[in-house]
N, C-alpha and C positions, 0 to 999 in steps of 0.2 A: 762882457765883451762879445761883440758879434763875430760870428764865423762865416756868415753868408749874407749877401745883400741881393734882394730880389727887386726888380723894377717893373712897373707898368711900362708899356711901350709908347702908345700914341699920346701925343701932347705931354709926354714926360721926357722921353729920349728923342723921339722922332716927331717932327712937326706935321701932324696928320692934316690939319686944316689947309696948310699951304701946299702939301703934297697932293691933296685931293683937288684943290683949285687948279694947280699947275697941270695935273693929268687931264682934268676936264677941259680946260682951255685948249690943250693940244689935241684932244679928241674932237672937239668942235671944229678946230682949224683943219684937221685931217679930212673931215666930212663936209667942209664948207659948201661945196658945190651942190650938195644934196639938201641943204638947209637954207632955203630962200627966205629973205626978210627976217633973219635970225637976230634976236635981241638978247644979249648975254645976261644983263641984269634981270630981265623978266624970266628968263630960263632958270637962273639960279634960285630966285625967290620961289619959283613954282616947284622945281625939282627937289629942293631940300626937304620940305615936310613930307612929300610923297615917298622919297627914298628912306627917310627915317621910319615911317610907318611900316614899310616892308621889312626894314632891317630888324626892328624890334619884334616883328611877328614871325621872323624867319624860322625860329626853332619850333614854335607851336604849329606852323603851317608846313614844316619840313621843306623849306625852300632852299635851293642852292644859291650861292652867291651870284651865279649867272642869271638865275631867275629873278632874284632881287633887283639886279641892275636892269635886266630886260624890261621887267614890269614898270620899274621906275621911269626909264626913258619913254616907254610906251605911253604911260598915263600922262606924263608931262607934255609930250609932243601932241597928244590928242587934246589935252586941255588948252594948249596954245594954238590949236588949229593947224598943226603941221601933219604931214603924212607920217604915221607912226610905223610904217613898214620898215623903216631904217633902224628901228630900235635894237634889234639883235646885233647889228653891225656896230652901232655906237657902244653897246654894252661890252662887246668883245674888245674893241679898240681901247676903251677906257680901262678895262681890267688889265690888259697887257701893259699899258703905260703905267698904271698905278703900281703894279707889282715890281716894276723896275725903277721906281722913283723914290729917292731918299733925301729928304731935307731934314737936317738935324735941329733939335732945339739948341739954343746957345749954350755952349759949355759941355755938351754931351760927350763929345769925343775926348776932350781933356779929362773929364771926370772918370770915364771908363778906363782910360789909360792909367790914371793914378791908382784906381782901386784894383785893377787886374793883377792877379798874383798874390794879393793880400787877403782876398776873400773868395769864397765860392760864389759865383754870380749866376743869376738866371733871370728870365723874363716870365711874367704872368700876364697874359693878354687875352682879351675877349675877341680878338680879331680872327682872321682867316689865315691858316697856316701858310698857304701859298704866298700870300701878300707879305705877311710878317717876315718870313724867312727870306723872301726875295729882296725886300727893302733893306733888311739888315746886311745881306750879302752885298747889295749895291753900294751901301755906305761903308763897307769894309769894317763892320762892327761885330759880325757874327762870331769871330774868334774870341771875343771877350767873355762869352757866356758858356758855362758848363752845360746848361740845359735850357730849353725853351718849353714853357708850359702854355700852350695855346688852346683856347677853349674848344675849337672844333676838332682838335686832335685828342685832347684829354677827355672830353665828354662832359666837363663841368664848366660853369661860367661864374665869374665874379658877380656878386659878392658871396656866392656859396662857398663854404669853408672847404669843401672837398678839393677844389683846385689848389688851395693853399696847403692843405695837408699832403696832397700828392707831391708838391714841390719840396716841402720840408723833408718828407720821407726819402725822396729821390736824392736830395743833397746830403743826406746822412747827418743831419744836425737836429738839435732840439728847437722847438718853437721859440724858446727864450733866446736863442742864439741867432735869430734871423731879424733883419730889418727890411721892411717893404717900403718902397718909394713910389708914390703915384700922385696923380693930379685930381683924382675923383673922390669926393667924400662919399658918394653913393656906392660905387663899386669897390674902390680901393680901401678907403678907411673902414667901412663897415665889414668888408671881407676880411681884412687883416685883424680887426678887433674881434670878430667872431671866431677867428682861428687862434687867438691868443698870441698874435705876432705884433711887435712894435711897428708903428707906422710913422713914416716921415711924409708930411703933406707938402708936395711941391706946389706952391701957390704964387706964381709969378705976377698975377693981377691983384694980389693982396685982398682977396675976397674975405669978408668977415666970417668967422667961425660961428656955427650955431652953438647953443648952450650945451647940446649933447655931444659935441665933437671935442675930443681931448686927445689929439695925436701926440705921440711922444716928442716929435719935433715938427717944426714948420720952417720951410726955407722958401725964399723968393727967387733964388737963382741956384743953378746947379753947382756953381762955384762954392757956395756956402757948405755944401756937403764935402767938398775937397778940404776945406778949412777944418771942418769938424773931425775928419779922419786924420789929417796931418797933426792936429794938436790933441788928438785923443779925447775929444769932447763928447764922448758917448755917455752922457748923463741924461737920464730921462727928464724931459721937461716939455711943457707946452708953451710954444713961443707966443708972445703977445700978438 
């Protein structure tokens, strides 16, 4: 029987993709007069890969989130032939908006309300503390969680087991008494498996599992987790 349930945050409980796009569109609109002949689709397709490269290199290069965003906007505007002097202002506007934007995955609020009080609950996220805490507060979800384990605050990143061990130790339970729910096979599944924690794969797009992936559970909607809890269906299985 589980005593604690840990969740990934982005694209598990919070809709990161929609929140990012919403914040970005409002950023561009806010600075519209400074961006002549701006084309949204071209900007998005150019910004995405540049931003991802800076994001994955941020730890190795010791970059702050402000630098990641500034450099991403700068390189994108330069590549598209725009004046990149505006990039620091774009970065600041975007970050302010994103940290206060919360769009939930379908069923997230109902799920947390059902589980709250029955389990110790926490978040394990590779995000930035300011954003993750701000978005949870904006969505009025922060009170559901006993602890937040955010990589830039804890000093460890999924899939390294240290962040999972820190969470288990802080919650005061055994590894066998914890269920971790997430949407990433790379960060979430391998991290939980490496730490000896049961993993529930949230897979709304029904992506096929690789032969090496054997999560204890797989769900396609968060409401399935409510059903499993309500009917005490915590029997280890790998869903088809």
